[in-house]
N, C-alpha and C positions, 0 to 999 in steps of 0.2 A: 428101306433105309434111304435117307436123304442123299441126294447128289451133292458133292462138295467141291469147292475150289479153294486151295490155300494160296493166297497172294503173297509172294515173297518179292524181294527186290535186291539188287546188287548194292544198294546204299540208300541213304536218305534222299528225299526230294526227287525220286525217280517217277513218282506218280502212283504209289500204292493206293492212297485214299481216293484219288480221282478214278482209278480203275475199279475200286470197290463200289463207289457211287454208280459208275457206269453199268457194272454187271448186275448190281441190285436192281437198277432201273429196268434193264433188259430182261432179267430173270422174272420179274413180276408180271411181265407180259405173257409169259409162257407157263409159269408154275403158280399154283394156288397159294402156297404159303412159303415165303422166302425169309430166311433169317440171316443174321450177321453176328459174327463173333470176333473179338480181339482178345485172344487167350492171355497174352502178356501185354499189359498196357503201361508204357513208360511216361504217359502224359496225364497225370491225375486231374480229374474233374469231378463234379457232382451234378447229377440230374435227378430231380424229384427226390432228393435225399439219399440217393444211391451213389456210393463212390464208384467211379468207373473211368476208363480212358476217354480222352477227348474225342477220338475218332469214333468210338462206340456211341458216345453221346450224340455226335453229329448224325450218325446213321439212324439212331432211334428217333431223333427229331424230324429228320427229312422224310423218313419212310413210315412214320407212325408205329414204331416197334416198341413203344413204351411198356407193353405187357411183358416183354422179354428182358427188361433191364437187368435183372439179377443174374441172368445167364450170359449176357453179351460181353461182359468184361470181368471174368472170374478172378484174375490176378492183376491188381493194380500195383505198379512199382513206384515206390516213393524214394526220395534221395538216400535214405538209410537202409533200404531193403537189402541191397547187396551185402553190406557189412553185417547185417543181422543174419543173413544166410551163412556167411563164412564163420561168424561167431557161434553158430549153432542155435541161435534164438528162433530162427524160422527154418522149418524142415522143407527141403525140396520135394520130398514125397508128399507132404501136405499140399503144397502148391499144385503139384501134378494131379492129385485127386480132385482138387477144386476145378481144374480145367476139364478133366474127364467127366465129372458130374454135370457141369454146365453143358458140355457138348452132348451128353446123353439126353438131357432135357430138350435141347433144341432139335435133336434128331427125332424125338418123339412127335414134335409139333410141325416140323418143316419138310417140304419137298426138296428144297434147295438151300444150301448154306454157303455164304461167303465167309471165309476165315482169313483175316488180315494179319500178317506178320508185323514185326517191329524192326525198323531199321534194316541192317544187312542180316543175312542168314545166321550169323553167329551171335547176334544180340540175345541175351538171356542165358548164355553159357555158364555164367557165374552161379546161376540158380539151377543148373542142369536142365535148362529149358530153352535151348536155342530154337530158332525158327525151324531148323531142320528136324530137330527131335520132336517138336510139337506136331509138325506135319505128319511124321510117321506115327506118332502116338494116336493121332486122330484119324489115321488111315485116309488122309486127304491129299490127293495129287496136287502138284505144285505148278502154278503159273508164275514164272520169273519175270518181273518187270525190270527193264533196263533203261538206260539213257539212250540217246540217239546217235552215238558214235559208232566206230568200228573197232579199232584196236583196243581201246579201253573197255569196251563192252565184252569183247572176246576174252580179254585177260580176266576181268572180274567174274564173268560167268564160269570160266574154267576153274578158278579158285573155289567159288561157291559150290560147284557141282561136287567137288571132293567131299565137302561136308554133308551134302544131301545123300551121296552114295554111302558114306560112312554110317549115317543114321538109318539108311534103308528107306528114305523118302524118294518118291518118284517125281521127277520133273517132267511134265507132259508138254509144256510149250514155253517159248520165250516170247515176251511181248516187248518189242522195241518201241520205246515211247519218246515223246518230245523230239520228233524227227524234224530236221530242217526241210521245209516244204519242197524246195527246188532240188534237194538231194535225196528225197524220200525213197524213190525206186532204186537209186544207186546204192544207198546204204543197206536197204533190205536185201538186195542182190548179194552184196558182199557178206552180210551176216549169214544168209542162207547157205552160201558156199562154205563159209568158215565152219559152220556147224553141220555140214552135210553128212558127216559120219555119226552124228548123234541120233538117238531115237526120237527126238522131238522136233517139231517144226518151229520156225521163226515167223512170228506174226507181226504185222505193222499195227502200232497203236495210234495215238494222237500225234498230229503235227505239233510242233512247239507253239503254244498259245500264250503270249506274254500276259494277256488279260487274266489268266488263271493264277499267275504268280504275282500280279500287281496288287497292292494293298488297297483297302477302302479307307475312307476318312476315319471310321470307327477303329479300324486296325491301327492306324497311326496314333490315334488318341490313346489307345491302350499301350502301344509300344513306348510312347514317350511319357506315359502316365500323366496326361494333361486333359483337363475337361474341354469338351468341344463346345464352343460358343456359336451363336448364329443359327442358321437353318439346320436343325437336327434331322429334318426329313431326308436330307442328303447324306446322312452319316454312312449309308451303305453304298454310296457312289464310288465307283472304282477309279483309282488314280492311275492314269496311263503315263504321265510324265511328272518329274520333279524338277523344278527350275529354281535358280537363284536370281532374285531381283536386284542385281548389282548395277545394271546399266541405267541410263537416263529413263525417266518415266515413260516418254514416248517410245523408246526402244524396247523397254520391257513389254509394253502393250503390243508392239509389233511382233515380238518374238514368241508370244504365247502360243503353245501348241494345244492339241486336243486334250481335254480332261487333265489339266495341270494343277498340281499343288505347288504353290509359289512360296519360297522362303524369303521374307522381307524383314530387315532389321527394324526395330522400333523407332529409330530416328528418321526413317524415310516417310515423313508425314505426307508429302505431296503424292508419293507413289501409293501409299495406303489409301488415301482419299480417292485417287483416280480408280484404283482397283475396286473399291467399294461401289463407285458409280458404274463402272463397267459391268459389274455383276448384275445390275438391273436390266441390262440389255440382252435380249435373246441371243444375239450373235456372239456374245462373249460368255453367256452363262454356260454354254457347252465347253468353253475353253477353261474356265475357272472352276475348279472343284473347291478350292479354299486356300487359306493362308496359314503359314506357320510364322509367328512373329517372335524372333529371339532378340535379346538385348537387355541390358540393365537400365538403360534410359527409359523412363516412362513414356508411353504413348500419350501425346498431348490430349487434353480434355476434349477439344472439339473433334479431333480425329477419332478418338474413342467413341464419341457419340455417333459419328457418321458410320463407323464400322458396325455398331450395334443396330442402327436404324436400317442399314442396307441388308441385314440378315446374312451377309456373306459368312460362311463357316470359317472360324479361325481358332488356332491354338496359340496360347501365349506361353513362351518359354524364357526362363531367366538363367538357366544353368548351363546351356550349351551354346557353342559358337555356331555360326551359319554352316561352316564346313563340317562340324561334328553332326549336326542335324541331317545334313544332306547325306552323309555317309551312313548314319543309322537307318534312315528311311530307305535308301536305295539298296542297301545290303540285306535288308530284311526280306525273307522269303515268306510271303503271306500264305497262311494256311486257311483253307475254306471253313467257314462257319455256317450254321443253319440260317443265319440272316442274310447270307450272300446270295440273294435270289437271282441276280443277274448271272453270276458264275454258275450256279446250279442249273439254270435253264440252258446255258451254253453246254455244260457237260452232258446233259440229257440229249441235246441235239447232236453233239459230236458222237455220242455213243451209238445213236441210231444210224449215223452215216458211215462211221469208221470201223465199228466192231461187228464182226459176224458172230452173233451169239450162238446160232445153231451149230456153227463149226466148233466153237469152243465147247459147247455143251456135249457134242459128240466126242471130242478129244478127252473130256474129263468124265466120261461115263465109267461105270464100274469095270475094273480089270480083273482077270482071274487071279485069285490069291494063291501065293506060294504056301503050301501047308507047312513047310519047314521053317517059315519065318514067323516069329511071334507078332502079335498085334501091337504090342508096346515094347519099347526098349527096356 
């Protein structure tokens, strides 16, 4: 029987997918055949003609698991799925059987399986398939990923534990993630003492890495639904800073920070021309990722020609103000894609230095089964 870890989280954006990527990377160093499964997928996508969750598609692409596509995402949730379940058009029992069938197929083929939950542990309850219920259904011990705080983490875990206990799923460890580096040891100490009476350990995950949450040019292009002009080879370059070019031309140039996406209105011809020229200089190429150009006023013909010849990446927007664009871009939490090679390389490196896979593997080994408890609810 394959060894398994069910990755749950106290909420969105705690780092479930990053944790899955990390554990898949580390598990492949130890086990011959490693698989991935997202039983309930709320983010529909298609890979090689197979409908599946975006996270499952990501794992398939990054780790070459395309042979397992039909089993990796057995239930894809669409906007109307919940209503159809309540209306009786979709049977929860049917969804449950699809998950069990897919899991059985992966167990035949794999030595180790990463099973990723969706959102917080209660997600899927409307379909009788909460994270907690699925974990018990698949007899998969749970790794609970949390944020890097103290009080909010303890509160959230305490609430979630009640659901896992109700469903009979076993939480084997808490992974405190996105820790503030200079508070890392202090936070872990507090969490370990707060959960001292629980049967599971608290383990430190990654320190907070802004680069993993920062978008790429390609992500901003898709977010704003705008074509990317200029040097498309930089479309996967990570944006570390978003700035507004509102000051004088000289001052904007002086204030440029590392890997900046600059928002400059279409009427600022002098600034646009200057930035296009600066993009040609190596010392500024590292600072300028590209431009977003809002405004209903057309960019002048000569300025447009200079922009195009410089190959500086830019997005032209006619529908949002500078403030709206800044808010949209900075509030977006960028999800990792298979094209984000820089982020994926960082995750692999962090996994090897921060996560003790042998310890996790030992914690999630088989436990004696209680003969009075059924395998599935």
